[in-house]
DRENKOL-335248 format. One record per atom (N, C-alpha, C): residue in three letters; atom name; x, y, z. Coordinates in Angstrom, 1 decimal, m for minus. Example, Ala and Ser with C-alpha at 12.3 -4.5 7.8 and 13.67 -1.06 7.14 Angstrom:
DRENKOL-335248
ZALO   aa  at       u       v       w
ZALO  ALA   N    13.2    m5.7     7.8
ZALO  ALA  CA    12.3    m4.5     7.8
ZALO  ALA   C    13.2    m3.3     7.8
ZALO  SER   N    12.8    m2.2     7.1
ZALO  SER  CA    13.7    m1.1     7.1
ZALO  SER   C    12.9     0.0     7.9
END
This chain:
DRENKOL-335248
ZALO   aa  at       u       v       w
ZALO  MET   N    17.2   m22.9    m8.4
ZALO  MET  CA    16.3   m22.9    m7.5
ZALO  MET   C    15.8   m21.6    m7.0
ZALO  LEU   N    16.9   m21.6    m6.0
ZALO  LEU  CA    16.6   m20.2    m5.3
ZALO  LEU   C    16.4   m19.4    m5.9
ZALO  LEU   N    17.4   m19.3    m7.5
ZALO  LEU  CA    17.0   m18.2    m8.2
ZALO  LEU   C    15.1   m17.9    m8.4
ZALO  LYS   N    14.7   m18.7    m8.8
ZALO  LYS  CA    13.2   m18.4    m9.0
ZALO  LYS   C    12.4   m18.1    m7.9
ZALO  SER   N    12.6   m18.3    m6.8
ZALO  SER  CA    12.2   m17.7    m5.8
ZALO  SER   C    12.4   m16.3    m5.2
ZALO  ILE   N    13.3   m15.9    m5.3
ZALO  ILE  CA    13.6   m14.4    m5.3
ZALO  ILE   C    12.5   m13.5    m5.4
ZALO  PRO   N    11.7   m13.3    m6.5
ZALO  PRO  CA    10.4   m12.4    m6.5
ZALO  PRO   C     9.5   m13.1    m5.5
ZALO  ASN   N     9.3   m14.2    m4.9
ZALO  ASN  CA     8.8   m14.5    m4.1
ZALO  ASN   C     9.3   m14.3    m2.3
ZALO  ILE   N     9.9   m14.4    m2.4
ZALO  ILE  CA    11.1   m14.3    m1.3
ZALO  ILE   C    10.7   m12.7    m1.0
ZALO  LEU   N    10.7   m12.0    m2.2
ZALO  LEU  CA    11.1   m10.2    m1.8
ZALO  LEU   C     9.5   m10.1    m1.4
ZALO  THR   N     8.3   m10.8    m2.3
ZALO  THR  CA     7.3    m9.9    m2.1
ZALO  THR   C     6.5   m10.7    m1.0
ZALO  LEU   N     7.0   m11.7     0.1
ZALO  LEU  CA     6.9   m12.1     1.5
ZALO  LEU   C     7.4   m11.7     2.4
ZALO  SER   N     8.4   m10.6     2.1
ZALO  SER  CA     9.5   m10.0     3.2
ZALO  SER   C     9.0    m8.8     3.3
ZALO  ARG   N     7.8    m8.2     2.6
ZALO  ARG  CA     6.8    m7.2     3.0
ZALO  ARG   C     5.7    m7.4     3.8
ZALO  ILE   N     5.3    m8.7     3.7
ZALO  ILE  CA     4.5    m9.0     4.7
ZALO  ILE   C     5.5    m9.6     5.9
ZALO  LEU   N     6.7    m9.7     6.6
ZALO  LEU  CA     7.1   m10.4     7.5
ZALO  LEU   C     7.7    m9.4     8.3
ZALO  VAL   N     8.1    m7.7     7.4
ZALO  VAL  CA     8.7    m6.3     8.2
ZALO  VAL   C     7.3    m6.0     8.5
ZALO  VAL   N     6.0    m6.3     8.5
ZALO  VAL  CA     4.8    m5.5     9.0
ZALO  VAL   C     5.3    m5.3    10.4
ZALO  PRO   N     5.6    m5.9    11.4
ZALO  PRO  CA     5.2    m6.2    12.7
ZALO  PRO   C     6.7    m5.0    13.3
ZALO  PHE   N     7.7    m5.2    12.5
ZALO  PHE  CA     8.8    m4.4    13.1
ZALO  PHE   C     8.6    m3.0    12.9
ZALO  PHE   N     8.0    m2.9    11.3
ZALO  PHE  CA     7.2    m1.6    11.0
ZALO  PHE   C     6.3    m1.2    12.6
ZALO  ILE   N     5.5    m1.8    12.7
ZALO  ILE  CA     4.6    m1.1    13.4
ZALO  ILE   C     5.3    m0.6    14.7
ZALO  LEU   N     6.3    m1.6    15.5
ZALO  LEU  CA     7.2    m1.3    16.6
ZALO  LEU   C     7.6    m0.2    16.5
ZALO  MET   N     8.6    m0.1    15.2
ZALO  MET  CA     9.0     1.3    15.0
ZALO  MET   C     8.5     2.5    15.2
ZALO  PHE   N     7.5     2.7    14.2
ZALO  PHE  CA     6.5     3.7    14.2
ZALO  PHE   C     5.5     4.1    15.4
ZALO  TYR   N     5.7     3.3    16.9
ZALO  TYR  CA     5.0     4.3    17.4
ZALO  TYR   C     5.9     4.7    18.2
ZALO  SER   N     7.1     4.4    18.5
ZALO  SER  CA     8.2     4.7    19.1
ZALO  SER   C     8.5     6.2    19.6
ZALO  ASN   N     9.0     6.8    20.6
ZALO  ASN  CA     8.9     7.8    20.8
ZALO  ASN   C    10.5     8.5    20.5
ZALO  LEU   N    10.9     7.4    19.8
ZALO  LEU  CA    12.6     8.3    19.8
ZALO  LEU   C    12.6     8.5    18.2
ZALO  PHE   N    13.2     9.3    18.2
ZALO  PHE  CA    13.1     9.9    16.9
ZALO  PHE   C    14.3     8.7    15.7
ZALO  TYR   N    15.3     8.0    16.1
ZALO  TYR  CA    15.8     6.8    15.4
ZALO  TYR   C    14.6     5.9    15.2
ZALO  PHE   N    14.1     5.3    15.9
ZALO  PHE  CA    13.1     4.3    15.8
ZALO  PHE   C    12.0     4.9    14.3
ZALO  LYS   N    11.5     6.5    14.9
ZALO  LYS  CA    10.8     6.9    13.8
ZALO  LYS   C    11.6     6.9    12.6
ZALO  LEU   N    12.3     7.2    12.8
ZALO  LEU  CA    13.6     7.2    11.4
ZALO  LEU   C    13.4     5.9    10.1
ZALO  LEU   N    13.9     4.5    11.6
ZALO  LEU  CA    13.4     3.3    11.6
ZALO  LEU   C    12.0     2.8    10.6
ZALO  SER   N    11.3     3.0    10.9
ZALO  SER  CA    10.2     2.9    10.3
ZALO  SER   C     9.3     3.3     9.0
ZALO  LEU   N    10.4     4.4     8.7
ZALO  LEU  CA    10.3     5.0     7.2
ZALO  LEU   C    11.1     4.3     6.1
ZALO  PHE   N    12.7     3.9     6.8
ZALO  PHE  CA    13.2     3.1     6.1
ZALO  PHE   C    13.2     1.9     5.5
ZALO  ILE   N    12.0     1.0     7.0
ZALO  ILE  CA    11.4    m0.1     6.6
ZALO  ILE   C    10.4    m0.3     5.5
ZALO  PHE   N     9.7     1.2     5.7
ZALO  PHE  CA     8.6     1.4     4.7
ZALO  PHE   C     9.4     1.2     2.9
ZALO  PHE   N    10.6     2.3     3.5
ZALO  PHE  CA    11.0     2.8     2.1
ZALO  PHE   C    11.5     1.2     1.3
ZALO  LEU   N    12.6     0.6     2.0
ZALO  LEU  CA    12.9    m0.6     1.4
ZALO  LEU   C    11.6    m2.0     1.2
ZALO  SER   N    10.7    m1.7     1.8
ZALO  SER  CA     9.6    m2.4     1.5
ZALO  SER   C     8.5    m2.3     0.0
ZALO  SER   N     8.8    m0.7     0.1
ZALO  SER  CA     8.4     0.1    m1.2
ZALO  SER   C     9.4    m0.5    m2.4
ZALO  ILE   N    10.4    m1.0    m2.4
ZALO  ILE  CA    11.2    m0.7    m3.5
ZALO  ILE   C    11.0    m2.4    m3.6
ZALO  THR   N    10.9    m3.5    m2.6
ZALO  THR  CA    10.5    m4.7    m3.0
ZALO  THR   C     9.5    m4.7    m3.6
ZALO  ASP   N     8.5    m3.9    m3.7
ZALO  ASP  CA     7.4    m4.0    m4.7
ZALO  ASP   C     7.4    m4.0    m6.1
ZALO  PHE   N     8.4    m3.2    m6.7
ZALO  PHE  CA     9.3    m2.9    m7.6
ZALO  PHE   C     9.6    m4.0    m8.5
ZALO  LEU   N    10.9    m4.1    m7.5
ZALO  LEU  CA    12.4    m5.3    m7.7
ZALO  LEU   C    10.9    m6.2    m7.7
ZALO  ASP   N    10.2    m6.9    m7.0
ZALO  ASP  CA     9.9    m8.4    m7.3
ZALO  ASP   C     9.2    m8.9    m8.3
ZALO  GLY   N     8.4    m7.7    m8.6
ZALO  GLY  CA     7.6    m7.8   m10.1
ZALO  GLY   C     8.3    m7.8   m11.5
ZALO  TYR   N     9.2    m6.8   m11.1
ZALO  TYR  CA    10.9    m6.6   m12.1
ZALO  TYR   C    11.4    m7.4   m12.6
ZALO  LEU   N    12.0    m8.3   m11.5
ZALO  LEU  CA    12.6    m9.7   m11.4
ZALO  LEU   C    12.0   m11.2   m12.1
ZALO  ALA   N    10.7   m11.3   m11.5
ZALO  ALA  CA     9.8   m11.9   m12.1
ZALO  ALA   C     9.1   m11.8   m13.4
ZALO  ARG   N     9.2   m10.9   m13.9
ZALO  ARG  CA     8.9   m10.7   m15.7
ZALO  ARG   C    10.2   m10.7   m16.4
ZALO  LYS   N    11.4    m9.8   m16.1
ZALO  LYS  CA    12.8   m10.4   m16.7
ZALO  LYS   C    13.1   m11.3   m17.2
ZALO  TYR   N    12.8   m12.4   m16.0
ZALO  TYR  CA    13.7   m13.1   m15.6
ZALO  TYR   C    12.9   m14.4   m16.1
ZALO  ASN   N    11.4   m14.1   m16.7
ZALO  ASN  CA    10.4   m15.0   m16.7
ZALO  ASN   C    10.1   m16.3   m15.5
ZALO  LEU   N     9.7   m15.7   m14.5
ZALO  LEU  CA    10.1   m16.2   m12.6
ZALO  LEU   C     8.2   m16.0   m11.7
ZALO  VAL   N     7.3   m15.6   m13.3
ZALO  VAL  CA     6.2   m15.1   m12.6
ZALO  VAL   C     5.3   m16.1   m12.5
ZALO  THR   N     5.6   m16.6   m11.3
ZALO  THR  CA     4.5   m18.0   m10.1
ZALO  THR   C     3.1   m17.8   m10.3
ZALO  SER   N     2.3   m18.6    m9.6
ZALO  SER  CA     0.8   m18.4    m9.5
ZALO  SER   C     0.9   m18.2    m8.2
ZALO  LEU   N     2.0   m18.8    m7.4
ZALO  LEU  CA     2.1   m17.8    m5.7
ZALO  LEU   C     1.7   m16.0    m5.7
ZALO  GLY   N     3.4   m16.1    m6.4
ZALO  GLY  CA     3.5   m14.8    m6.5
ZALO  GLY   C     2.3   m14.1    m7.3
ZALO  LYS   N     1.8   m14.3    m8.1
ZALO  LYS  CA     0.5   m13.0    m8.6
ZALO  LYS   C    m0.3   m13.5    m7.7
ZALO  PHE   N    m0.5   m14.0    m7.0
ZALO  PHE  CA    m1.6   m14.1    m5.2
ZALO  PHE   C    m1.0   m13.5    m4.5
ZALO  ILE   N     0.0   m13.7    m3.7
ZALO  ILE  CA     0.6   m13.0    m2.6
ZALO  ILE   C     1.6   m11.4    m3.3
ZALO  ASP   N     1.8   m11.0    m4.2
ZALO  ASP  CA     1.8    m9.9    m4.1
ZALO  ASP   C     1.0    m8.7    m4.2
ZALO  PRO   N     0.0    m8.3    m4.7
ZALO  PRO  CA    m1.0    m8.2    m4.2
ZALO  PRO   C    m2.1    m8.0    m2.9
ZALO  LEU   N    m1.4    m8.6    m2.5
ZALO  LEU  CA    m2.4    m9.3    m1.0
ZALO  LEU   C    m0.9    m8.5     0.1
ZALO  ALA   N     0.4    m9.1    m0.6
ZALO  ALA  CA     1.0    m8.4     0.5
ZALO  ALA   C     1.6    m6.7     0.3
ZALO  ASP   N     1.2    m6.1    m0.7
ZALO  ASP  CA     0.7    m4.9    m0.9
ZALO  ASP   C    m0.2    m4.1    m0.2
ZALO  LYS   N    m1.3    m4.8    m0.4
ZALO  LYS  CA    m2.3    m4.2     0.4
ZALO  LYS   C    m2.2    m4.4     2.3
ZALO  ILE   N    m1.6    m5.2     2.5
ZALO  ILE  CA    m1.4    m5.4     3.9
ZALO  ILE   C    m0.3    m4.4     4.5
ZALO  LEU   N     0.7    m4.2     3.8
ZALO  LEU  CA     1.8    m3.2     3.8
ZALO  LEU   C     1.0    m1.6     3.7
ZALO  ILE   N     0.7    m1.3     3.0
ZALO  ILE  CA    m0.5     0.0     2.9
ZALO  ILE   C    m1.3     0.2     4.0
ZALO  LEU   N    m1.8    m1.0     3.9
ZALO  LEU  CA    m3.8    m0.9     5.0
ZALO  LEU   C    m3.0    m0.4     5.8
ZALO  THR   N    m1.8    m1.3     6.7
ZALO  THR  CA    m0.8    m1.4     8.1
ZALO  THR   C    m0.9     0.4     8.3
ZALO  ALA   N    m0.2     0.9     7.2
ZALO  ALA  CA     0.6     1.9     7.3
ZALO  ALA   C    m0.5     2.6     7.8
ZALO  PHE   N    m1.5     2.8     6.7
ZALO  PHE  CA    m2.8     3.9     6.5
ZALO  PHE   C    m3.5     3.8     8.0
ZALO  PHE   N    m3.4     2.5     8.4
ZALO  PHE  CA    m4.3     2.7     9.7
ZALO  PHE   C    m3.3     3.2    10.9
ZALO  LEU   N    m1.8     2.9    10.7
ZALO  LEU  CA    m1.3     3.7    11.9
ZALO  LEU   C    m0.9     5.1    12.5
ZALO  LEU   N    m1.1     5.3    11.0
ZALO  LEU  CA    m1.0     6.7    10.4
ZALO  LEU   C    m2.3     7.6    10.9
ZALO  TYR   N    m3.7     6.3    10.6
ZALO  TYR  CA    m4.7     7.5    11.2
ZALO  TYR   C    m4.7     7.4    13.1
ZALO  SER   N    m4.3     6.0    13.6
ZALO  SER  CA    m4.0     6.1    15.2
ZALO  SER   C    m3.9     7.2    15.9
ZALO  LEU   N    m2.4     8.0    14.9
ZALO  LEU  CA    m2.2     9.1    15.5
ZALO  LEU   C    m2.4    10.7    15.0
ZALO  TYR   N    m3.0    10.2    13.8
ZALO  TYR  CA    m3.2    11.5    13.1
ZALO  TYR   C    m4.7    11.9    12.3
ZALO  SER   N    m5.9    11.4    13.3
ZALO  SER  CA    m7.2    11.0    12.7
ZALO  SER   C    m7.9    12.8    12.3
ZALO  GLU   N    m6.9    13.3    12.9
ZALO  GLU  CA    m7.7    14.7    12.2
ZALO  GLU   C    m7.4    15.7    11.0
ZALO  PHE   N    m6.8    14.5     9.8
ZALO  PHE  CA    m6.9    14.7     8.4
ZALO  PHE   C    m6.8    13.4     7.5
ZALO  ILE   N    m6.7    12.7     8.4
ZALO  ILE  CA    m7.1    11.4     8.2
ZALO  ILE   C    m8.3    10.8     8.7
ZALO  PRO   N    m9.5    11.1     8.5
ZALO  PRO  CA   m10.9    10.8     9.2
ZALO  PRO   C   m11.0     9.4     8.8
ZALO  LEU   N   m11.9     8.6     9.4
ZALO  LEU  CA   m12.0     7.1     9.6
ZALO  LEU   C   m12.8     6.7     8.3
ZALO  TRP   N   m13.3     7.7     7.8
ZALO  TRP  CA   m14.5     7.5     6.6
ZALO  TRP   C   m13.0     7.5     5.3
ZALO  MET   N   m12.2     7.9     5.4
ZALO  MET  CA   m11.0     8.0     3.9
ZALO  MET   C   m10.4     6.5     4.4
ZALO  LEU   N   m10.0     6.0     5.3
ZALO  LEU  CA    m9.5     4.5     5.9
ZALO  LEU   C   m10.5     3.8     5.1
ZALO  PHE   N   m11.5     4.2     6.0
ZALO  PHE  CA   m12.9     3.0     5.4
ZALO  PHE   C   m13.1     2.7     4.0
ZALO  SER   N   m13.0     3.9     2.9
ZALO  SER  CA   m13.2     3.8     1.8
ZALO  SER   C   m12.1     2.9     0.9
ZALO  ILE   N   m10.5     2.8     1.1
ZALO  ILE  CA    m9.1     2.2     0.8
ZALO  ILE   C    m9.4     0.6     1.2
ZALO  PHE   N    m9.8     0.6     2.8
ZALO  PHE  CA   m10.3    m0.7     2.7
ZALO  PHE   C   m11.0    m1.7     2.6
ZALO  ILE   N   m12.6    m0.9     2.2
ZALO  ILE  CA   m13.2    m1.6     1.0
ZALO  ILE   C   m12.8    m1.6    m0.4
ZALO  ARG   N   m12.3    m0.6    m0.5
ZALO  ARG  CA   m12.0    m0.9    m1.9
ZALO  ARG   C   m11.0    m2.5    m2.2
ZALO  ASP   N   m10.0    m2.4    m1.6
ZALO  ASP  CA    m8.8    m3.1    m1.2
ZALO  ASP   C    m9.3    m4.4    m0.6
ZALO  ILE   N   m10.0    m4.7     0.0
ZALO  ILE  CA   m10.9    m6.1     0.3
ZALO  ILE   C   m11.4    m6.3    m1.0
ZALO  GLY   N   m12.5    m5.1    m1.8
ZALO  GLY  CA   m13.4    m5.8    m2.5
ZALO  GLY   C   m12.8    m6.3    m4.2
ZALO  ILE   N   m11.9    m5.8    m4.1
ZALO  ILE  CA   m10.5    m6.2    m5.4
ZALO  ILE   C   m10.5    m7.5    m4.7
ZALO  THR   N    m9.9    m7.9    m4.0
ZALO  THR  CA    m9.4    m8.9    m3.3
ZALO  THR   C   m10.3   m10.3    m3.4
ZALO  LEU   N   m11.4    m9.4    m3.1
ZALO  LEU  CA   m12.7   m10.4    m2.8
ZALO  LEU   C   m12.8   m11.1    m4.5
ZALO  PHE   N   m12.8   m10.1    m5.7
ZALO  PHE  CA   m13.2   m10.0    m7.0
ZALO  PHE   C   m11.7   m11.0    m7.5
ZALO  ARG   N   m10.9   m11.0    m7.1
ZALO  ARG  CA   m10.1   m12.0    m7.8
ZALO  ARG   C   m10.0   m13.4    m7.2
ZALO  LEU   N   m10.2   m13.6    m5.9
ZALO  LEU  CA   m10.6   m14.9    m5.6
ZALO  LEU   C   m12.1   m15.2    m6.3
ZALO  TYR   N   m12.5   m14.7    m6.8
ZALO  TYR  CA   m13.6   m15.0    m7.0
ZALO  TYR   C   m13.7   m15.7    m8.8
ZALO  LEU   N   m12.9   m14.4    m9.4
ZALO  LEU  CA   m12.4   m14.9   m10.6
ZALO  LEU   C   m11.6   m16.0   m10.9
ZALO  ASN   N   m10.5   m16.3   m10.1
ZALO  ASN  CA   m10.0   m17.3    m9.8
ZALO  ASN   C   m10.6   m18.8    m9.7
ZALO  SER   N   m11.6   m18.9    m8.7
ZALO  SER  CA   m12.3   m20.0    m8.9
ZALO  SER   C   m12.9   m19.9    m9.6
ZALO  ARG   N   m13.1   m19.0   m10.9
ZALO  ARG  CA   m13.8   m19.6   m12.5
ZALO  ARG   C   m13.0   m19.7   m13.4
ZALO  SER   N   m11.6   m20.4   m13.0
ZALO  SER  CA   m10.4   m19.8   m13.6
ZALO  SER   C   m10.1   m19.1   m14.8
ZALO  SER   N   m10.4   m17.8   m14.5
ZALO  SER  CA   m10.5   m16.2   m15.4
ZALO  SER   C    m9.2   m16.0   m14.0
ZALO  THR   N    m8.6   m14.4   m14.5
ZALO  THR  CA    m7.4   m13.9   m13.7
ZALO  THR   C    m7.8   m12.7   m13.2
ZALO  LEU   N    m7.2   m11.7   m12.5
ZALO  LEU  CA    m7.6   m10.4   m12.9
ZALO  LEU   C    m7.1    m9.5   m13.4
ZALO  LYS   N    m7.6    m9.1   m14.8
ZALO  LYS  CA    m6.7    m8.0   m15.4
ZALO  LYS   C    m6.2    m6.6   m14.9
ZALO  THR   N    m4.8    m6.8   m14.6
ZALO  THR  CA    m4.5    m5.5   m13.7
ZALO  THR   C    m4.6    m4.5   m15.1
ZALO  SER   N    m4.0    m3.0   m14.4
ZALO  SER  CA    m4.4    m2.0   m15.4
ZALO  SER   C    m3.0    m0.9   m14.7
ZALO  TYR   N    m2.5     0.2   m15.7
ZALO  TYR  CA    m1.8     0.7   m15.1
ZALO  TYR   C    m2.3     1.9   m14.2
ZALO  PHE   N    m3.5     2.3   m14.2
ZALO  PHE  CA    m4.3     3.2   m13.6
ZALO  PHE   C    m4.3     2.6   m12.0
ZALO  ALA   N    m4.1     1.0   m11.8
ZALO  ALA  CA    m4.2     0.6   m10.7
ZALO  ALA   C    m2.9     0.8   m10.1
ZALO  LYS   N    m1.9     0.5   m11.4
ZALO  LYS  CA    m0.4     0.4   m10.3
ZALO  LYS   C     0.0     1.8   m10.0
ZALO  THR   N    m0.8     2.3   m10.8
ZALO  THR  CA    m0.3     4.3   m10.6
ZALO  THR   C    m0.8     4.4    m9.3
ZALO  LYS   N    m2.3     3.8    m9.1
ZALO  LYS  CA    m2.7     4.1    m7.9
ZALO  LYS   C    m2.0     3.6    m6.6
ZALO  THR   N    m1.3     2.3    m7.0
ZALO  THR  CA    m0.1     2.0    m5.5
ZALO  THR   C     1.1     3.1    m5.5
ZALO  LEU   N     1.3     3.4    m6.5
ZALO  LEU  CA     2.8     4.2    m6.6
ZALO  LEU   C     2.4     5.9    m5.4
ZALO  PHE   N     0.8     6.4    m6.1
ZALO  PHE  CA     0.4     7.5    m5.6
ZALO  PHE   C     0.1     7.3    m3.8
ZALO  GLN   N    m0.6     6.3    m3.2
ZALO  GLN  CA    m0.5     5.6    m2.2
ZALO  GLN   C     0.9     5.6    m1.4
ZALO  ILE   N     1.8     4.6    m2.0
ZALO  ILE  CA     3.4     5.0    m1.2
ZALO  ILE   C     3.6     6.0    m1.5
ZALO  VAL   N     3.6     7.0    m2.3
ZALO  VAL  CA     4.1     8.3    m2.0
ZALO  VAL   C     3.5     9.2    m1.1
ZALO  VAL   N     2.1     9.1    m0.7
ZALO  VAL  CA     1.5    10.0     0.6
ZALO  VAL   C     2.0     9.0     1.6
ZALO  ILE   N     2.2     7.8     1.5
ZALO  ILE  CA     2.5     7.2     3.1
ZALO  ILE   C     3.9     7.9     3.6
ZALO  HIS   N     5.1     7.9     2.0
ZALO  HIS  CA     6.3     8.0     2.5
ZALO  HIS   C     6.0     9.8     3.0
ZALO  VAL   N     5.4    10.3     2.5
ZALO  VAL  CA     5.3    12.0     3.0
ZALO  VAL   C     4.8    12.1     4.5
ZALO  LEU   N     4.2    11.5     4.8
ZALO  LEU  CA     3.3    11.3     5.8
ZALO  LEU   C     4.2    11.3     7.2
ZALO  LEU   N     5.1    10.0     6.4
ZALO  LEU  CA     6.5     9.2     7.5
ZALO  LEU   C     6.9     9.7     7.9
ZALO  ILE   N     7.6    10.6     6.7
ZALO  ILE  CA     8.9    11.8     6.9
ZALO  ILE   C     8.4    12.4     7.8
ZALO  PHE   N     7.3    13.5     7.6
ZALO  PHE  CA     6.8    14.5     8.5
ZALO  PHE   C     6.7    14.1    10.2
ZALO  HIS   N     5.8    12.5    10.3
ZALO  HIS  CA     5.9    11.4    11.3
ZALO  HIS   C     7.3    11.5    12.2
ZALO  SER   N     8.4    11.4    11.7
ZALO  SER  CA     9.7    11.1    11.5
ZALO  SER   C    10.2    12.8    12.0
ZALO  PHE   N    10.5    14.2    11.4
ZALO  PHE  CA    10.9    14.7    11.8
ZALO  PHE   C    10.4    15.9    11.9
ZALO  TYR   N     9.4    15.7    12.0
ZALO  TYR  CA     8.4    17.0    11.9
ZALO  TYR   C     7.2    16.7    13.4
ZALO  PRO   N     7.2    16.6    14.3
ZALO  PRO  CA     5.5    15.7    15.1
ZALO  PRO   C     4.8    17.2    15.0
ZALO  PHE   N     3.8    16.3    14.4
ZALO  PHE  CA     2.7    17.1    13.6
ZALO  PHE   C     1.9    18.3    14.7
ZALO  ASN   N     2.0    17.1    16.4
ZALO  ASN  CA     0.9    18.1    16.9
ZALO  ASN   C     2.1    19.1    17.8
ZALO  ASN   N     3.3    19.4    17.9
ZALO  ASN  CA     4.0    20.5    18.5
ZALO  ASN   C     4.5    21.4    17.3
ZALO  SER   N     3.7    21.7    16.5
ZALO  SER  CA     4.3    22.6    15.3
ZALO  SER   C     3.4    23.7    15.4
ZALO  VAL   N     4.0    25.0    15.1
ZALO  VAL  CA     3.0    26.2    14.6
ZALO  VAL   C     2.5    25.9    13.4
ZALO  PHE   N     2.9    25.1    12.5
ZALO  PHE  CA     2.4    24.7    11.2
ZALO  PHE   C     1.2    24.0    11.1
ZALO  LYS   N     0.8    23.7    12.5
ZALO  LYS  CA    m0.4    22.3    12.7
ZALO  LYS   C    m1.6    22.6    11.3
ZALO  GLY   N    m1.9    23.7    11.2
ZALO  GLY  CA    m3.0    24.2    11.0
ZALO  GLY   C    m2.9    24.0     9.2
ZALO  PHE   N    m1.8    24.3     8.5
ZALO  PHE  CA    m1.0    23.6     7.1
ZALO  PHE   C    m1.0    22.3     7.6
ZALO  TYR   N    m0.2    21.9     8.1
ZALO  TYR  CA    m0.5    20.0     7.8
ZALO  TYR   C    m1.5    19.9     7.9
ZALO  GLU   N    m2.4    19.9     8.6
ZALO  GLU  CA    m3.6    19.3     8.5
ZALO  GLU   C    m4.3    19.3     7.3
ZALO  GLN   N    m4.3    20.5     7.1
ZALO  GLN  CA    m5.5    21.0     5.5
ZALO  GLN   C    m4.3    20.4     4.4
ZALO  SER   N    m3.4    20.5     4.9
ZALO  SER  CA    m2.4    19.6     3.6
ZALO  SER   C    m2.6    18.5     3.2
ZALO  PHE   N    m2.3    17.7     4.5
ZALO  PHE  CA    m2.7    15.8     4.4
ZALO  PHE   C    m3.7    15.6     4.0
ZALO  TYR   N    m4.1    16.8     5.0
ZALO  TYR  CA    m6.0    16.2     4.3
ZALO  TYR   C    m6.2    16.3     2.9
ZALO  MET   N    m5.6    17.4     2.4
ZALO  MET  CA    m6.2    16.8     1.1
ZALO  MET   C    m4.8    15.9     0.1
ZALO  LEU   N    m3.8    15.5     0.4
ZALO  LEU  CA    m3.6    14.8     0.1
ZALO  LEU   C    m4.1    13.3     0.1
ZALO  MET   N    m4.8    13.0     1.5
ZALO  MET  CA    m5.8    11.8     1.7
ZALO  MET   C    m6.7    11.9     1.0
ZALO  LEU   N    m7.3    12.6     0.6
ZALO  LEU  CA    m8.6    13.0    m0.3
ZALO  LEU   C    m8.4    12.9    m1.6
ZALO  LEU   N    m7.3    13.1    m2.2
ZALO  LEU  CA    m6.8    12.8    m3.3
ZALO  LEU   C    m6.4    10.8    m3.4
ZALO  CYS   N    m5.6    10.4    m2.7
ZALO  CYS  CA    m5.4     9.0    m2.4
ZALO  CYS   C    m6.7     8.2    m2.0
ZALO  VAL   N    m7.9     8.8    m1.4
ZALO  VAL  CA    m9.3     8.3    m1.5
ZALO  VAL   C    m9.8     8.2    m3.3
ZALO  VAL   N    m9.8     9.4    m3.4
ZALO  VAL  CA   m10.6     9.2    m5.1
ZALO  VAL   C    m9.9     8.8    m6.5
ZALO  PHE   N    m8.4     8.8    m6.1
ZALO  PHE  CA    m7.7     8.0    m6.6
ZALO  PHE   C    m8.1     6.1    m6.5
ZALO  THR   N    m7.9     5.8    m4.8
ZALO  THR  CA    m8.2     4.6    m4.6
ZALO  THR   C    m8.9     3.9    m5.4
ZALO  VAL   N   m10.5     4.8    m5.2
ZALO  VAL  CA   m12.0     4.7    m5.2
ZALO  VAL   C   m11.9     4.1    m6.9
ZALO  LEU   N   m11.8     5.2    m7.8
ZALO  LEU  CA   m11.8     4.9    m9.3
ZALO  LEU   C   m11.5     4.1    m9.7
ZALO  SER   N   m10.3     3.5    m8.9
ZALO  SER  CA    m8.8     2.4    m9.3
ZALO  SER   C    m9.7     1.4    m9.6
ZALO  GLY   N   m10.6     1.4    m8.1
ZALO  GLY  CA   m11.4     0.0    m7.9
ZALO  GLY   C   m12.8    m0.2    m8.9
ZALO  LEU   N   m13.3     0.8    m9.1
ZALO  LEU  CA   m14.3     1.0   m10.1
ZALO  LEU   C   m13.7     0.5   m11.4
ZALO  HIS   N   m12.2     0.5   m11.9
ZALO  HIS  CA   m12.1     0.9   m13.6
ZALO  HIS   C   m11.8    m0.8   m13.4
ZALO  TYR   N   m10.8    m1.5   m12.4
ZALO  TYR  CA   m10.5    m2.6   m12.1
ZALO  TYR   C   m12.1    m3.0   m12.3
ZALO  LEU   N   m13.3    m3.1   m11.4
ZALO  LEU  CA   m14.2    m3.8   m11.7
ZALO  LEU   C   m14.8    m4.0   m13.3
ZALO  LEU   N   m15.2    m2.5   m13.9
ZALO  LEU  CA   m15.4    m2.0   m15.2
ZALO  LEU   C   m14.2    m2.9   m15.9
ZALO  ILE   N   m13.0    m3.3   m16.4
ZALO  ILE  CA   m12.5    m3.7   m17.8
ZALO  ILE   C   m12.5    m5.5   m17.1
ZALO  ASN   N   m12.6    m5.3   m15.7
ZALO  ASN  CA   m12.6    m7.4   m15.4
ZALO  ASN   C   m13.5    m8.2   m15.6
ZALO  SER   N   m15.3    m7.0   m15.8
ZALO  SER  CA   m16.2    m7.4   m15.4
ZALO  SER   C   m17.1    m7.8   m17.2
ZALO  TYR   N   m16.3    m6.4   m18.0
ZALO  TYR  CA   m16.5    m6.9   m19.6
ZALO  TYR   C   m15.6    m7.8   m20.0
ZALO  LYS   N   m14.0    m8.1   m19.5
ZALO  LYS  CA   m13.5    m9.1   m19.9
ZALO  LYS   C   m14.3   m10.6   m19.9
ZALO  ASN   N   m14.4   m10.6   m18.3
ZALO  ASN  CA   m15.3   m12.3   m18.0
ZALO  ASN   C   m17.5   m12.3   m18.3
ZALO  ALA   N   m17.2   m11.2   m18.9
ZALO  ALA  CA   m18.7   m11.6   m19.0
ZALO  ALA   C   m19.5   m12.4   m20.2
END
């Protein structure tokens, strides 16, 4: 019974660590900032691991299908909101809003399809989008931990580079949302 629950436990752990991630992120101490990076890294690993274990050992559950994307959204949106709160000069509110609206929209679409006894068909494009978001967040968290943006001689370079990374992230996120709608609307028409 415990083996069957491992993927769901890993998924739930992503939600449960969010408050600790927030606390460590806002600390001024280097070690706590580093710990926030480590928490996010481990949570990212569980995102891969829970799906891998569920598929490999045929442990896919209805609960897992629902909470896995929800846990991803909670973790990723929290990270983007935290980064925005400190670095709004290269993560403008419209970028955050675009990512948020896409994720909420797809979640509502998933619930709508579930109410019609249908499932949301996932795509390689959407999985790649999640991976890209996670990579971008890691890059920003590394710089947040090791190279304080506001105290750097390279502040202008950071701002331009990270703005472009975020812009790519937003474009990728929005396009993957449109792709989701396209492949699932056609399937369920």
